[in-house]
C-alpha angles and dihedrals in degrees: 000000000000093000115121142164127214121247093255093054092043093053090048093052132078110258101148111156094012125129112228145155133204126231133186116230134187093226145336140124126277109241097202108132094022107114091190090064108026137035107258089225087072097050118121123239093261098051109049096166139275132231126210089251095055117107112205090184090066090084093061120108112262094247092052092046089051099046099031099078093053093048094047093045090052091048094050092045090051090048091057094046094049091046090054089054092045088239120164086225087081089066092048091052092048092051090050092050092049091048091052092050092047092050099045102028126191100006095055091037089060093042094050099050092043087055090050093050098040103047119080118259125268106238113253133171090249097049093087090062091070110114093229127058113289090225091081095044123126136202088271087061089052089054090050090048092061088075093058099036111104124224102029130114092243097146090067093060099033097093092051092044089052088052088055091052090049090053092051094045089063086074107083094214092053090059089066092044093046093050092050093046092049097057097073087050096048096093098049093039090050091049091049090049092050091052099043101031090213128126115276139184089273087074086073090066090096087067094058114019092056089066107091096213092051093046093050093048096047088048094051099037105030104032089239096167093057091046094051095042093048091053093046088053091051092048093051094048093088092044095061127100104211097168091106131058090272128044110241129181114253111244096213111145092209091055094052093047089057096045099079093154092058088070093037090059094043091050091049089055089047092051091049092057099051090108116060089218090064091045090050090050091055092049103038118006107038116101086230096042096124094045093046092049091049090052091051093047090049088056091048091049091061089074094050111124092355119169096007119194133206120211113262113223112171104029141026120250108274100208125026117221128203095192088112088069091068091052090046091053091048091050091045091059090046089051091052090051091046092053090053089049087050089056088053091046090053091049089057130206119322092225097053108125098180142014089262090057089051091049091051091049091050091048091053092054092045091048090055090051091048091051092053092046092049090053090050093049094046092057091078123050115243093021089116125073106234129210110238140119122306130173121250139314090043095052091068093049104044099092108202093021145334117281141193118243114222112262101240136133119198091202094059109022127072112272133184133204092212117091103138094153091060090047095051090052092044092054091050091047094049090049092049092048091050093051103034136053107274091219093053094046091043090054092049094048095040095211094178094050090049097040096141090060095051094047091047089049090057091059097078099053090040092054094050092047091050090047089052091050093048092048091053088052090055099250094126100042093116090061089075137214099325096066093043089052092050092051091046089054090045091058097035107097093196088063104036142349093221094116092048092049092049092053091045092052092052090048091052093048091050089051094050102042101024132247093272089065099042100040101073097057090047091053093047095045092052089045094232102111093126093055090061099038092113092073093062094070091071108011099195121167091246093051093047093048092049091048092050092049092045092049094051092046092049090050087061096232094130103233104097094112093049092047091049091051092048094049091046 
């Protein structure tokens, strides 16, 4: 959480028996008194809490309340005009405004931001870049426009202007107003930030989007998910290597260090999903739910098969590279976001009236994931398992029809540790199977009718698991430290749940299509088909299930018991 209290408020509150630690920050806003950020039981005696309906300005004398808006409107208008002319008077006005707010507190804070959001905008060169029509713009929009107006000395006033925003954000009601006003400016501000690389007003999003009530409202009323995802897509456009059949993010360390907004946008999305209700809205209840999910999955897909490695046989790697770290950090943020989406997925749609409605909602989300995965698989020839004739023993095991296992050898072909798209889908699928009748979900997803997809889907987790096993056996030692570090991270639960998700996905596939369908590619991929040839003489369900559990246990991946239970 980004919620904090200052030392004075902490010492004035009741925290007997609490564990705590103190940190020093370069900025921020004390959240004492803000019930959307802090438990009211921990408020100090001075800040007893504020609701959105409270009006701090009501305590002002009538003459001040009457004259104040006009004076403050004139001051903010003059501030914009002087800033456009690069006049030092802009700094003087800002210092005066900040002094007034410090001296008179909440009443003038409310009066000043109401003036800024009620008065019509002062025309600026950047005002036309607002996503919505300039005709409805306010003075607050004029302040935002200073960041995207060329040819002004904006950097000189930025620190003081940020101080003004911080003052206003202390008012709970302004947080809602600020978030809504910021959304039409998100595209031009993001573009300006990408070009300049300097801090912009979007950096204040941590103060507002981390508040669940604000995030939910800006999602429902201002289409915030679409806005943030569209800008993330635009940011990543220049980071993608599309020379191959699939677009993959470039792992250059220098690129990632320059792309500050990439993480700003990802963190904004992360903040928005802190509350499972907001995540559920994005997945199920939003009018643009399908489109927004596709945009997110398209971003996730950019890390698929990133930084692949081929096994070195005759010589040790000459120069170690840590480019994979940048991809790992990118995928780690995506995993954090995915886990919050998973919490929303588990919560289910608000409008679901029955278990069948929930199952249908789950199936719609899963169908979107399947569509994106099918597109990703189809981009490369031979990525799909195809149904055709194979000699025994596979003919007896293939269920609805014989099939061809993809010709691939982990020990000789390029292989990657990064398959985040599979893992997002696998986590959703496991959740749906745990909460919904397997028969209902199986009918909706038609795993038997779409057998090539499910078998193709199993390839990615299988390859990484086989790679991990081969590396433990010493087959990849000449690839050096980088690969060992990737596989350590892959198995280390404190760093990532990639290994857990891979196992879970294979469990789900086995449950949906049956062990007789999944077993042959596992045997072939591990290269131990001959060791299990005795089961093909009489391929009973019990024998196949036992073989699958034994195989997974012998491979040392720790899920034999779970697999045995699922197949039973």
